[in-house]
MIMARKOL-298524 format. One line per field, with one value per residue: residue number from 1; residue in one letter; x, y, z of N, C-alpha, C, O in turn. Coordinates in pm, 1 decimal, always signed. Example, Ala and Ser with C-alpha at 12.3 -4.5 7.8 and 13.67 -1.06 7.14 Angstrom:
<rs>
num 1; 2
residu A; S
nxx +1319.0; +1285.0
nyy -569.0; -225.0
nzz +780.0; +708.0
caxx +1230.0; +1367.0
cayy -450.0; -106.0
cazz +780.0; +714.0
cxx +1320.0; +1290.0
cyy -330.0; +3.0
czz +780.0; +787.0
oxx +1423.6; +1340.9
oyy -331.9; +113.8
ozz +846.5; +803.9
</rs>
This chain:
<rs>
num 1; 2; 3; 4; 5; 6; 7; 8; 9; 10; 11; 12; 13; 14; 15; 16; 17; 18; 19; 20; 21; 22; 23; 24; 25; 26; 27; 28; 29; 30; 31; 32; 33; 34; 35; 36; 37; 38; 39; 40; 41; 42; 43; 44; 45; 46; 47; 48; 49; 50; 51; 52; 53; 54; 55; 56; 57; 58; 59; 60; 61; 62; 63; 64; 65; 66; 67; 68; 69; 70; 71; 72; 73; 74; 75; 76; 77; 78; 79; 80; 81; 82; 83; 84; 85; 86; 87; 88; 89; 90; 91; 92; 93; 94; 95; 96; 97; 98; 99; 100; 101; 102; 103; 104; 105; 106; 107; 108; 109; 110; 111; 112; 113; 114; 115; 116; 117; 118; 119; 120; 121; 122; 123; 124; 125; 126; 127; 128; 129; 130; 131; 132; 133; 134; 135; 136; 137; 138; 139; 140; 141; 142; 143; 144; 145; 146; 147; 148; 149; 150; 151; 152; 153; 154; 155; 156; 157; 158; 159; 160; 161; 162; 163; 164; 165; 166; 167; 168; 169; 170
residu M; V; T; F; P; S; V; S; R; G; A; L; R; F; G; S; F; V; G; L; V; F; G; S; W; N; V; L; Y; S; W; L; F; P; L; A; D; D; T; L; R; A; L; F; A; F; Y; G; P; M; F; L; L; W; A; V; A; A; F; L; A; S; R; R; T; G; T; V; S; T; A; F; V; T; G; A; V; V; A; F; A; T; F; C; I; Y; N; L; L; V; L; V; R; V; N; L; F; L; G; E; L; T; G; R; A; D; W; Q; N; L; M; A; Q; F; K; A; S; G; Y; E; S; L; R; T; F; V; N; L; E; N; I; K; G; A; P; F; K; I; G; V; A; S; T; I; G; A; A; M; G; L; I; G; G; V; L; S; R; L; V; H; E; R; S; A; N; S; A; R; A; C
nxx +9257.5; +9004.6; +8665.5; +8393.7; +8133.6; +8189.2; +8268.4; +8032.7; +7853.2; +7957.5; +7929.0; +7652.0; +7579.1; +7705.0; +7581.7; +7315.3; +7337.5; +7412.0; +7178.6; +6995.8; +7093.7; +7078.5; +6809.2; +6687.3; +6777.9; +6639.8; +6374.1; +6388.2; +6460.9; +6235.0; +6054.6; +6156.5; +6165.8; +5914.7; +5811.9; +6022.0; +6158.2; +6279.2; +6536.6; +6788.4; +7035.7; +6986.2; +6938.4; +7188.4; +7346.4; +7242.5; +7251.1; +7513.7; +7713.5; +7625.6; +7675.2; +7950.0; +8023.2; +7963.1; +8160.7; +8389.7; +8361.4; +8388.4; +8648.2; +8794.9; +8730.5; +8849.0; +9113.2; +9158.7; +9132.7; +9264.1; +9151.4; +8962.4; +8717.2; +8602.2; +8555.2; +8366.0; +8146.1; +8106.8; +8034.7; +7788.6; +7638.9; +7642.0; +7501.5; +7255.8; +7162.4; +7154.4; +6950.6; +6731.5; +6673.7; +6654.6; +6431.1; +6226.5; +6221.7; +6146.9; +5881.4; +5789.3; +5834.2; +5660.5; +5413.9; +5410.4; +5420.4; +5231.4; +5021.8; +5160.6; +5350.4; +5203.8; +5173.1; +5403.1; +5587.2; +5716.4; +5556.4; +5329.4; +5276.7; +5241.0; +5012.9; +4829.7; +4824.3; +4709.0; +4448.9; +4351.3; +4352.4; +4143.2; +4149.8; +4034.1; +4168.6; +4435.8; +4661.5; +4678.2; +4717.1; +4964.4; +5137.0; +5121.7; +5226.4; +5487.4; +5576.9; +5547.1; +5737.7; +5973.9; +6139.9; +6256.7; +6393.9; +6573.0; +6715.4; +6833.8; +6988.1; +7158.8; +7298.2; +7428.5; +7577.1; +7743.1; +7890.6; +8014.9; +8156.8; +8331.0; +8480.9; +8591.8; +8740.1; +8922.8; +9062.7; +9173.7; +9347.6; +9520.0; +9634.6; +9756.9; +9944.0; +10097.8; +10206.3; +10351.7; +10536.2; +10671.3; +10788.8; +10965.4; +11136.3; +11278.5
nyy +17250.5; +17239.0; +17162.9; +16980.2; +17057.6; +17323.5; +17443.6; +17412.5; +17572.7; +17829.7; +17830.7; +17814.3; +18059.9; +18239.6; +18162.9; +18226.8; +18502.8; +18561.2; +18473.0; +18654.0; +18896.7; +18853.8; +18784.2; +19017.8; +19195.1; +19091.9; +19148.8; +19430.1; +19485.8; +19395.1; +19581.0; +19813.1; +19747.1; +19604.8; +19460.7; +19339.7; +19076.8; +18741.3; +18695.4; +18500.3; +18626.5; +18801.4; +18614.6; +18485.7; +18702.6; +18744.8; +18494.3; +18406.1; +18560.5; +18473.8; +18195.6; +18208.8; +18320.8; +18104.6; +17924.8; +18066.2; +18077.3; +17804.3; +17761.6; +17915.7; +17778.9; +17533.4; +17613.6; +17667.7; +17415.3; +17237.2; +17037.0; +16895.8; +16786.3; +16935.4; +17171.3; +17085.4; +17017.2; +17266.5; +17427.9; +17309.0; +17349.0; +17628.6; +17698.8; +17569.9; +17712.8; +17968.6; +17941.0; +17869.3; +18105.2; +18283.1; +18176.7; +18229.9; +18507.1; +18530.1; +18456.3; +18677.0; +18876.5; +18792.0; +18822.4; +19094.7; +19213.4; +19094.1; +19167.4; +19318.7; +19133.8; +18942.2; +19039.3; +18987.4; +18834.8; +18591.2; +18481.3; +18383.6; +18110.9; +18016.6; +18161.4; +18044.5; +17788.1; +17849.7; +17929.8; +17686.9; +17543.3; +17556.7; +17692.8; +17970.6; +18190.1; +18370.8; +18448.0; +18253.9; +18024.4; +18084.5; +18112.6; +17853.4; +17703.8; +17804.3; +17721.3; +17441.1; +17395.0; +17466.0; +17270.0; +17120.9; +17324.0; +17411.1; +17176.1; +17145.5; +17379.4; +17322.9; +17106.8; +17230.0; +17404.7; +17220.0; +17129.8; +17370.7; +17401.1; +17184.8; +17266.6; +17503.2; +17386.5; +17219.8; +17414.0; +17551.7; +17357.4; +17332.3; +17588.8; +17587.4; +17376.5; +17482.9; +17711.2; +17584.5; +17440.5; +17654.0; +17768.4; +17567.3; +17570.1; +17796.9
nzz +10000.3; +9758.5; +9773.2; +9618.3; +9722.7; +9813.0; +9575.8; +9432.9; +9581.0; +9536.3; +9259.6; +9237.8; +9351.2; +9172.2; +8931.0; +8991.5; +9009.2; +8742.3; +8612.4; +8719.7; +8616.0; +8331.4; +8306.9; +8403.1; +8210.5; +7989.7; +8061.8; +8073.0; +7806.1; +7672.8; +7762.1; +7647.4; +7372.1; +7274.2; +7053.3; +6927.9; +6751.7; +6820.3; +6662.9; +6489.8; +6511.7; +6728.4; +6931.5; +6944.7; +7024.4; +7274.8; +7420.9; +7374.3; +7528.8; +7782.3; +7779.6; +7750.3; +7996.4; +8159.6; +8077.9; +8150.9; +8430.6; +8484.2; +8388.4; +8574.1; +8809.4; +8756.9; +8746.2; +9014.1; +9135.3; +8973.2; +8825.0; +8555.8; +8595.8; +8800.1; +8663.8; +8477.4; +8642.8; +8763.3; +8541.9; +8472.5; +8708.8; +8737.9; +8505.6; +8556.7; +8785.2; +8672.3; +8477.5; +8634.3; +8779.7; +8563.5; +8422.9; +8605.9; +8586.4; +8322.3; +8341.1; +8486.3; +8295.3; +8086.1; +8212.9; +8269.6; +8014.5; +7848.1; +7666.4; +7470.9; +7379.7; +7243.3; +6991.2; +6855.5; +6593.4; +6645.2; +6836.9; +6726.6; +6677.1; +6938.5; +7001.7; +6825.8; +6936.0; +7180.4; +7100.5; +7011.3; +7243.2; +7429.3; +7665.7; +7856.7; +7947.5; +7834.2; +7975.7; +8182.7; +8024.1; +7891.7; +8112.4; +8223.9; +8008.3; +8003.6; +8256.7; +8235.0; +8035.4; +8157.7; +8307.1; +8094.8; +7953.4; +8152.0; +8187.0; +7930.3; +7927.6; +8143.3; +8040.8; +7825.0; +7979.3; +8114.8; +7896.8; +7824.2; +8055.7; +8037.3; +7816.0; +7925.2; +8134.8; +7997.7; +7852.6; +8068.0; +8171.4; +7950.9; +7943.7; +8192.1; +8160.9; +7953.2; +8077.8; +8276.9; +8124.6; +8008.4; +8231.8; +8305.0; +8090.7; +8122.7
caxx +9190.6; +8870.6; +8573.8; +8279.9; +8027.8; +8225.1; +8263.8; +7891.3; +7792.3; +8002.3; +7868.7; +7510.4; +7571.9; +7739.6; +7475.7; +7198.1; +7367.9; +7403.7; +7037.0; +6932.5; +7136.7; +7022.9; +6663.6; +6652.0; +6799.6; +6530.4; +6256.4; +6412.4; +6458.4; +6094.8; +5990.3; +6203.7; +6137.7; +5822.9; +5781.7; +6145.8; +6155.1; +6398.2; +6607.9; +6907.8; +7139.8; +6950.3; +6959.0; +7332.8; +7397.3; +7194.9; +7298.9; +7658.6; +7784.1; +7586.7; +7751.2; +8090.2; +8038.7; +7965.8; +8292.7; +8488.5; +8346.8; +8446.0; +8791.8; +8849.8; +8717.3; +8950.4; +9243.6; +9171.8; +9142.5; +9351.9; +9083.0; +8860.7; +8586.9; +8548.2; +8504.5; +8245.6; +8040.0; +8083.4; +7958.2; +7650.9; +7572.3; +7620.6; +7393.7; +7133.1; +7118.2; +7121.4; +6821.8; +6623.9; +6641.9; +6613.7; +6294.2; +6136.1; +6210.3; +6069.2; +5741.2; +5762.4; +5828.5; +5538.5; +5299.4; +5415.1; +5407.3; +5155.1; +4952.0; +5256.2; +5420.0; +5116.8; +5185.9; +5531.0; +5579.6; +5760.9; +5453.5; +5208.6; +5252.8; +5184.9; +4876.1; +4749.5; +4806.9; +4611.8; +4314.4; +4310.9; +4365.3; +4021.0; +4164.7; +3969.3; +4263.4; +4566.4; +4764.2; +4690.3; +4775.8; +5105.6; +5210.3; +5131.8; +5320.1; +5623.0; +5610.0; +5565.2; +5860.1; +6091.7; +6236.3; +6330.6; +6486.1; +6678.1; +6797.6; +6915.8; +7087.6; +7257.9; +7382.1; +7516.7; +7670.8; +7843.4; +7979.3; +8097.7; +8248.2; +8435.4; +8567.6; +8667.7; +8835.5; +9030.3; +9144.5; +9249.3; +9457.6; +9615.9; +9706.5; +9842.0; +10055.8; +10182.7; +10284.5; +10446.7; +10642.4; +10747.8; +10869.4; +11074.1; +11229.8; +11361.2
cayy +17172.1; +17285.1; +17050.1; +17000.7; +17140.2; +17465.1; +17486.3; +17419.2; +17690.7; +17945.1; +17821.1; +17850.1; +18205.7; +18306.3; +18133.6; +18306.7; +18640.8; +18566.0; +18462.6; +18780.8; +18998.9; +18827.1; +18792.2; +19159.5; +19252.8; +19044.5; +19227.6; +19568.1; +19489.6; +19381.4; +19708.9; +19911.0; +19700.8; +19491.6; +19383.4; +19286.7; +18931.1; +18664.5; +18652.1; +18421.9; +18721.0; +18847.4; +18502.6; +18467.6; +18816.4; +18730.8; +18372.3; +18390.7; +18604.3; +18390.2; +18071.2; +18243.5; +18334.8; +17970.2; +17868.3; +18139.4; +18027.8; +17669.9; +17780.9; +17962.0; +17670.1; +17434.7; +17669.9; +17654.2; +17276.0; +17162.6; +16924.3; +16923.9; +16744.6; +17050.3; +17264.0; +17024.2; +17034.8; +17409.6; +17474.1; +17259.9; +17411.2; +17770.4; +17703.4; +17532.8; +17826.4; +18077.4; +17920.9; +17871.6; +18246.6; +18340.5; +18133.8; +18307.0; +18641.4; +18518.0; +18462.0; +18818.1; +18946.4; +18753.9; +18879.6; +19241.2; +19259.5; +18994.6; +19230.8; +19357.3; +19016.2; +18866.7; +19094.7; +18948.8; +18727.4; +18464.5; +18434.4; +18343.8; +17968.0; +18005.4; +18214.2; +17940.8; +17681.4; +17899.2; +17925.0; +17546.2; +17478.5; +17557.7; +17782.3; +18100.5; +18294.9; +18365.9; +18457.9; +18121.5; +17934.4; +18117.5; +18079.1; +17707.3; +17658.5; +17837.1; +17635.5; +17305.0; +17388.7; +17503.6; +17161.5; +17089.1; +17435.4; +17406.9; +17059.0; +17178.5; +17478.4; +17254.2; +17027.9; +17326.7; +17450.1; +17114.6; +17134.4; +17491.7; +17370.3; +17097.8; +17353.4; +17587.3; +17302.5; +17179.0; +17533.8; +17577.1; +17260.4; +17367.9; +17709.0; +17545.6; +17299.1; +17574.1; +17794.0; +17495.9; +17413.5; +17778.3; +17785.9; +17469.9; +17606.2; +17910.8
cazz +9899.7; +9727.5; +9762.4; +9529.1; +9782.1; +9814.2; +9436.5; +9395.1; +9644.0; +9459.4; +9126.5; +9253.7; +9370.9; +9047.4; +8835.2; +9029.0; +8968.5; +8595.4; +8579.7; +8756.4; +8519.6; +8198.7; +8317.8; +8414.1; +8077.7; +7906.5; +8100.0; +8029.9; +7660.1; +7632.8; +7792.0; +7548.7; +7235.7; +7295.3; +6932.5; +6869.7; +6738.9; +6857.9; +6543.1; +6518.8; +6555.5; +6863.0; +7023.4; +6961.3; +7102.0; +7412.5; +7486.2; +7359.3; +7649.6; +7895.6; +7769.2; +7775.2; +8141.3; +8216.3; +8048.3; +8232.3; +8568.0; +8486.5; +8371.2; +8702.1; +8906.5; +8723.0; +8785.1; +9159.6; +9178.8; +8884.8; +8762.1; +8455.2; +8650.5; +8872.4; +8562.9; +8421.7; +8742.8; +8779.3; +8426.3; +8483.0; +8823.5; +8705.0; +8406.5; +8625.5; +8866.6; +8580.6; +8412.5; +8734.6; +8803.0; +8434.9; +8393.2; +8691.6; +8529.8; +8198.4; +8384.4; +8518.5; +8165.9; +8016.1; +8281.1; +8255.9; +7876.3; +7773.0; +7555.0; +7367.7; +7326.5; +7153.3; +6856.7; +6795.2; +6493.7; +6704.0; +6929.1; +6653.5; +6699.8; +7072.8; +6995.6; +6761.0; +7035.2; +7278.5; +7041.4; +7002.0; +7374.0; +7508.7; +7780.7; +7841.3; +7985.0; +7768.8; +8080.6; +8244.7; +7925.2; +7869.9; +8234.7; +8234.0; +7904.2; +8050.0; +8370.9; +8183.9; +7956.0; +8236.6; +8333.7; +7972.6; +7926.4; +8253.7; +8153.7; +7812.1; +7970.7; +8227.6; +7949.7; +7757.9; +8082.8; +8135.8; +7779.3; +7837.7; +8165.5; +7983.6; +7734.4; +8018.1; +8207.7; +7905.8; +7828.7; +8190.4; +8176.3; +7846.2; +7988.9; +8303.7; +8106.1; +7877.0; +8170.4; +8345.9; +8028.8; +7992.7; +8352.8; +8301.4; +7983.4; +8167.8
cxx +9047.9; +8780.9; +8459.1; +8169.1; +8063.5; +8225.5; +8118.4; +7822.4; +7830.7; +7940.3; +7720.4; +7492.8; +7599.4; +7631.1; +7349.4; +7217.0; +7355.5; +7257.1; +6961.9; +6967.3; +7070.5; +6869.8; +6615.6; +6670.5; +6684.6; +6401.9; +6272.1; +6403.2; +6315.0; +6017.5; +6028.5; +6161.3; +6041.2; +5795.6; +5906.6; +6141.4; +6286.1; +6463.5; +6730.0; +7019.6; +7112.9; +6973.9; +7107.4; +7391.4; +7356.6; +7259.6; +7449.7; +7736.0; +7750.5; +7668.2; +7899.8; +8115.8; +8042.2; +8103.2; +8401.1; +8481.6; +8410.0; +8598.2; +8855.3; +8840.5; +8823.4; +9089.5; +9266.3; +9198.3; +9239.5; +9284.3; +8978.3; +8722.5; +8521.8; +8487.6; +8373.3; +8126.3; +8005.7; +8000.9; +7812.6; +7574.6; +7544.7; +7504.8; +7258.9; +7078.3; +7077.1; +6980.9; +6706.0; +6579.5; +6589.5; +6468.8; +6191.9; +6115.1; +6140.9; +5920.2; +5701.1; +5743.7; +5697.2; +5417.0; +5296.0; +5377.9; +5324.1; +5086.7; +5044.2; +5320.0; +5334.5; +5122.9; +5314.9; +5511.9; +5618.3; +5663.8; +5331.7; +5176.7; +5190.2; +5040.2; +4782.5; +4723.3; +4703.5; +4469.5; +4262.1; +4303.5; +4235.6; +4030.9; +4092.0; +4066.9; +4397.5; +4677.7; +4785.6; +4759.1; +4926.1; +5188.2; +5227.3; +5228.1; +5464.5; +5665.6; +5633.7; +5696.5; +5986.8; +6187.3; +6319.6; +6434.3; +6601.9; +6771.7; +6888.1; +7025.3; +7196.6; +7351.3; +7478.3; +7620.3; +7779.5; +7941.9; +8070.7; +8198.7; +8362.5; +8533.7; +8654.3; +8773.3; +8952.0; +9121.5; +9229.6; +9369.3; +9564.2; +9699.5; +9802.7; +9963.6; +10152.1; +10267.6; +10386.4; +10564.1; +10731.2; +10839.5; +10986.3; +11179.9; +11323.7; +11463.9
cyy +17224.8; +17163.6; +17083.5; +17083.4; +17288.9; +17522.2; +17505.7; +17539.7; +17816.7; +17948.0; +17856.9; +18000.1; +18279.9; +18284.7; +18212.4; +18452.0; +18656.4; +18559.1; +18591.0; +18890.5; +18976.0; +18831.0; +18935.6; +19229.8; +19214.9; +19124.0; +19370.7; +19580.6; +19478.0; +19510.5; +19811.9; +19875.4; +19581.8; +19406.5; +19326.6; +19133.6; +18868.8; +18610.4; +18570.8; +18511.5; +18769.2; +18737.2; +18478.1; +18579.0; +18806.7; +18611.7; +18351.6; +18437.1; +18521.0; +18261.0; +18095.7; +18259.1; +18198.0; +17906.2; +17935.0; +18093.1; +17889.8; +17675.6; +17817.9; +17854.7; +17563.8; +17484.3; +17652.1; +17510.0; +17193.4; +17046.2; +16972.2; +16885.6; +16857.0; +17150.5; +17213.7; +17047.0; +17182.4; +17464.4; +17433.4; +17329.9; +17559.4; +17783.4; +17670.4; +17651.9; +17944.7; +18060.2; +17909.2; +18016.5; +18310.8; +18302.9; +18203.6; +18447.2; +18640.6; +18521.6; +18605.2; +18896.5; +18918.7; +18819.4; +19032.3; +19287.9; +19165.8; +19055.5; +19266.0; +19236.2; +18938.2; +18918.2; +19056.4; +18832.2; +18592.7; +18411.0; +18377.8; +18196.2; +17946.9; +18054.7; +18112.6; +17824.9; +17722.3; +17887.2; +17781.9; +17477.9; +17467.4; +17641.8; +17913.2; +18214.9; +18273.1; +18367.0; +18322.0; +18024.5; +17959.2; +18083.5; +17928.4; +17651.0; +17686.9; +17746.9; +17491.8; +17290.6; +17414.4; +17387.4; +17124.4; +17197.5; +17436.1; +17288.6; +17084.3; +17277.2; +17412.7; +17168.9; +17118.0; +17378.6; +17348.0; +17112.7; +17256.5; +17472.0; +17282.4; +17178.2; +17441.1; +17508.7; +17258.6; +17298.3; +17567.6; +17483.2; +17293.3; +17488.7; +17672.2; +17469.4; +17388.1; +17659.9; +17709.6; +17463.5; +17536.0; +17799.6; +17689.2; +17507.3; +17718.2; +17863.2
czz +9882.0; +9708.2; +9668.3; +9594.3; +9783.9; +9672.9; +9394.7; +9456.4; +9569.0; +9321.1; +9132.3; +9270.9; +9240.6; +8942.4; +8864.3; +8988.7; +8816.7; +8551.6; +8608.9; +8655.7; +8383.6; +8199.7; +8326.8; +8280.2; +7983.6; +7935.3; +8050.2; +7877.7; +7607.9; +7658.7; +7686.0; +7406.3; +7239.5; +7171.8; +6864.5; +6869.3; +6785.0; +6731.1; +6584.8; +6572.1; +6698.3; +6966.3; +7049.3; +7047.7; +7248.9; +7482.8; +7476.4; +7482.3; +7773.8; +7895.1; +7796.4; +7924.9; +8209.6; +8195.7; +8133.1; +8377.5; +8582.1; +8475.5; +8505.9; +8809.7; +8882.5; +8761.3; +8935.2; +9200.8; +9095.7; +8814.3; +8662.1; +8508.7; +8730.2; +8774.5; +8504.6; +8515.5; +8758.4; +8664.0; +8434.5; +8595.1; +8796.8; +8606.4; +8470.3; +8704.7; +8778.2; +8526.3; +8510.7; +8758.2; +8674.8; +8402.1; +8481.3; +8635.3; +8393.7; +8232.5; +8420.5; +8389.2; +8093.4; +8081.5; +8273.3; +8115.7; +7789.1; +7650.8; +7440.3; +7300.4; +7227.0; +7009.8; +6787.0; +6699.7; +6555.0; +6809.7; +6856.5; +6669.7; +6837.8; +7075.4; +6929.1; +6857.4; +7140.5; +7224.2; +7034.5; +7138.2; +7452.8; +7635.0; +7752.2; +7865.2; +7914.4; +7873.2; +8147.6; +8149.7; +7909.4; +7993.5; +8248.9; +8130.3; +7946.0; +8164.3; +8324.4; +8106.6; +8034.8; +8264.5; +8210.7; +7943.9; +8025.5; +8227.7; +8035.1; +7851.2; +8054.9; +8144.1; +7874.2; +7856.9; +8110.9; +8019.6; +7786.0; +7951.5; +8120.2; +7898.9; +7824.5; +8092.9; +8121.5; +7876.7; +7950.0; +8200.5; +8072.0; +7886.4; +8100.5; +8253.6; +8029.2; +7970.6; +8246.6; +8253.4; +8008.7; +8113.4; +8354.5; +8198.8; +8027.5; +8259.5
oxx +8978.8; +8816.4; +8430.9; +8114.1; +7976.9; +8186.9; +8084.9; +7740.6; +7745.6; +7903.4; +7668.9; +7402.6; +7526.1; +7592.8; +7283.2; +7124.2; +7295.9; +7216.5; +6874.8; +6880.6; +7012.7; +6808.4; +6515.1; +6589.1; +6638.0; +6330.0; +6179.3; +6344.2; +6278.4; +5925.3; +5944.1; +6125.0; +6081.9; +5759.3; +5897.3; +6123.2; +6390.2; +6447.0; +6769.9; +7089.4; +7204.8; +7023.8; +7147.4; +7475.7; +7428.0; +7316.2; +7507.9; +7816.6; +7836.0; +7723.6; +7966.7; +8219.4; +8115.9; +8155.7; +8493.0; +8585.1; +8477.6; +8668.7; +8955.8; +8931.2; +8880.9; +9174.0; +9378.1; +9277.8; +9290.9; +9351.4; +8914.2; +8622.2; +8399.7; +8381.3; +8280.0; +8019.5; +7888.3; +7906.4; +7723.4; +7458.2; +7437.1; +7419.2; +7158.8; +6961.0; +6978.0; +6900.9; +6592.0; +6459.9; +6490.9; +6391.7; +6081.5; +6003.6; +6081.9; +5841.6; +5590.6; +5648.7; +5631.1; +5327.0; +5188.2; +5311.3; +5345.2; +5094.1; +5009.4; +5341.3; +5387.9; +5082.3; +5333.9; +5430.5; +5559.3; +5688.1; +5239.5; +5059.2; +5096.7; +4955.4; +4668.2; +4613.2; +4621.6; +4379.9; +4142.2; +4253.4; +4220.7; +3931.1; +4088.7; +4050.5; +4463.1; +4776.6; +4899.7; +4849.1; +5005.4; +5298.7; +5335.9; +5304.3; +5553.0; +5779.7; +5728.9; +5759.8; +6096.4; +6307.8; +6439.6; +6549.6; +6716.5; +6893.1; +7005.9; +7141.1; +7314.5; +7470.6; +7596.5; +7737.4; +7895.7; +8062.2; +8189.9; +8311.7; +8477.3; +8655.0; +8775.1; +8884.4; +9066.8; +9243.8; +9345.1; +9479.6; +9683.8; +9820.8; +9916.3; +10075.2; +10273.7; +10386.6; +10495.4; +10678.8; +10852.6; +10953.7; +11095.1; +11298.4; +11434.5; +11544.0
oyy +17251.8; +17071.4; +17200.4; +17171.9; +17372.6; +17637.3; +17604.1; +17603.4; +17901.2; +18054.1; +17922.6; +18060.1; +18371.5; +18378.6; +18259.9; +18516.6; +18752.6; +18633.1; +18632.0; +18968.0; +19068.6; +18876.4; +18971.8; +19313.6; +19298.5; +19161.6; +19426.5; +19675.8; +19543.6; +19544.3; +19888.8; +19963.6; +19469.2; +19289.6; +19271.3; +19070.1; +18934.5; +18493.4; +18572.6; +18475.2; +18777.1; +18763.8; +18452.8; +18553.7; +18854.9; +18626.2; +18285.5; +18360.9; +18499.9; +18221.6; +18012.9; +18215.2; +18178.3; +17841.1; +17868.6; +18071.8; +17862.0; +17602.8; +17759.5; +17840.4; +17510.2; +17405.7; +17625.0; +17485.1; +17091.6; +16965.0; +17075.5; +16946.1; +16872.1; +17207.2; +17291.5; +17090.5; +17218.8; +17540.1; +17513.5; +17366.1; +17609.7; +17870.3; +17735.7; +17686.8; +18012.4; +18153.8; +17936.8; +18045.7; +18384.5; +18388.3; +18233.6; +18499.4; +18741.2; +18583.2; +18648.8; +18973.5; +19010.7; +18866.6; +19091.6; +19390.2; +19159.5; +18998.6; +19245.1; +19235.7; +18874.7; +18848.2; +19090.0; +18742.9; +18490.4; +18304.4; +18328.5; +18159.8; +17868.1; +17996.7; +18096.8; +17770.0; +17641.3; +17839.8; +17758.5; +17365.8; +17376.9; +17660.5; +17960.5; +18323.7; +18170.6; +18295.0; +18280.0; +17950.8; +17865.2; +18030.7; +17881.1; +17559.3; +17603.6; +17700.9; +17427.4; +17185.2; +17388.1; +17404.6; +17099.4; +17166.6; +17459.1; +17300.1; +17048.9; +17260.9; +17444.2; +17159.9; +17086.0; +17394.5; +17384.6; +17096.2; +17246.8; +17520.3; +17302.9; +17159.9; +17452.4; +17557.7; +17259.8; +17284.4; +17607.7; +17526.0; +17283.9; +17490.7; +17719.6; +17494.8; +17371.3; +17679.4; +17757.5; +17459.4; +17523.0; +17843.3; +17724.4; +17479.7; +17731.9; +17942.6
ozz +9980.3; +9634.8; +9641.9; +9528.8; +9758.7; +9652.6; +9328.8; +9390.1; +9541.3; +9270.9; +9041.9; +9212.4; +9203.4; +8872.6; +8772.0; +8940.1; +8768.4; +8461.9; +8532.1; +8615.1; +8326.6; +8103.2; +8265.6; +8241.2; +7906.2; +7842.7; +7991.5; +7826.6; +7510.3; +7584.4; +7640.1; +7328.5; +7210.8; +7185.6; +6754.9; +6973.2; +6788.3; +6696.8; +6701.3; +6666.8; +6779.8; +7075.6; +7162.9; +7133.7; +7336.9; +7591.2; +7562.4; +7535.7; +7859.9; +7997.7; +7858.2; +7974.7; +8306.3; +8285.9; +8181.2; +8440.6; +8681.2; +8545.4; +8546.5; +8891.7; +8977.3; +8804.0; +8978.9; +9291.4; +9142.2; +8750.6; +8681.5; +8470.7; +8727.9; +8800.0; +8484.9; +8472.3; +8765.9; +8686.4; +8406.9; +8577.7; +8829.2; +8622.7; +8441.0; +8691.7; +8805.6; +8528.7; +8473.4; +8756.4; +8677.8; +8358.1; +8435.7; +8636.7; +8354.3; +8160.6; +8388.3; +8375.6; +8045.3; +8011.9; +8270.9; +8099.7; +7668.0; +7541.9; +7324.1; +7179.1; +7136.1; +6917.1; +6670.1; +6723.3; +6520.5; +6866.3; +6921.5; +6675.4; +6852.2; +7143.3; +6972.0; +6860.2; +7184.0; +7294.0; +7050.1; +7147.9; +7535.0; +7704.5; +7638.6; +7810.1; +7932.7; +7859.9; +8166.9; +8190.1; +7913.3; +7980.7; +8282.4; +8161.0; +7926.2; +8167.6; +8368.4; +8111.8; +7985.4; +8246.7; +8222.1; +7913.6; +7986.9; +8244.5; +8038.0; +7812.8; +8038.9; +8173.3; +7860.9; +7822.4; +8129.0; +8040.0; +7756.9; +7944.3; +8159.7; +7909.1; +7803.5; +8112.9; +8166.0; +7876.2; +7935.8; +8234.5; +8099.6; +7865.7; +8103.7; +8299.0; +8038.4; +7946.2; +8277.7; +8298.0; +7993.7; +8098.7; +8400.2; +8217.5; +7975.6; +8309.0
</rs>
């Protein structure tokens, strides 16, 4: 029997790995293309595979336990771990490429906020804004992960029922 703590440990490990991969990609991409804006297409291309991995992890967890609740929890835990690691790497990215990032069109609102903030250091302001926003981003990601987990769990149950029906028909 698979227990929630063992599922959660595996989900934390997998989520940390996903966060490390996507966070590292984000840093590398910023190094290669520092002025590339976060267009809708770019965001979908980046986050789509991440969300799919969350659903796949949930699907596999549900296959092991046979329950959708395991998938739901797995999706949320994988997403939580992913975004904890990813947010740390976003801070690395911002600090490595701060000068280049300020020239991006999608940073202009943040630059206006900095000018109105009274802070003397852009680096301090940007780091504090990222840290203050992290709990909300992690919460949203965890909610999306739970939804992807639910999708993965339902799909797992459908596949399981279909294969069970096929076996009975033979």
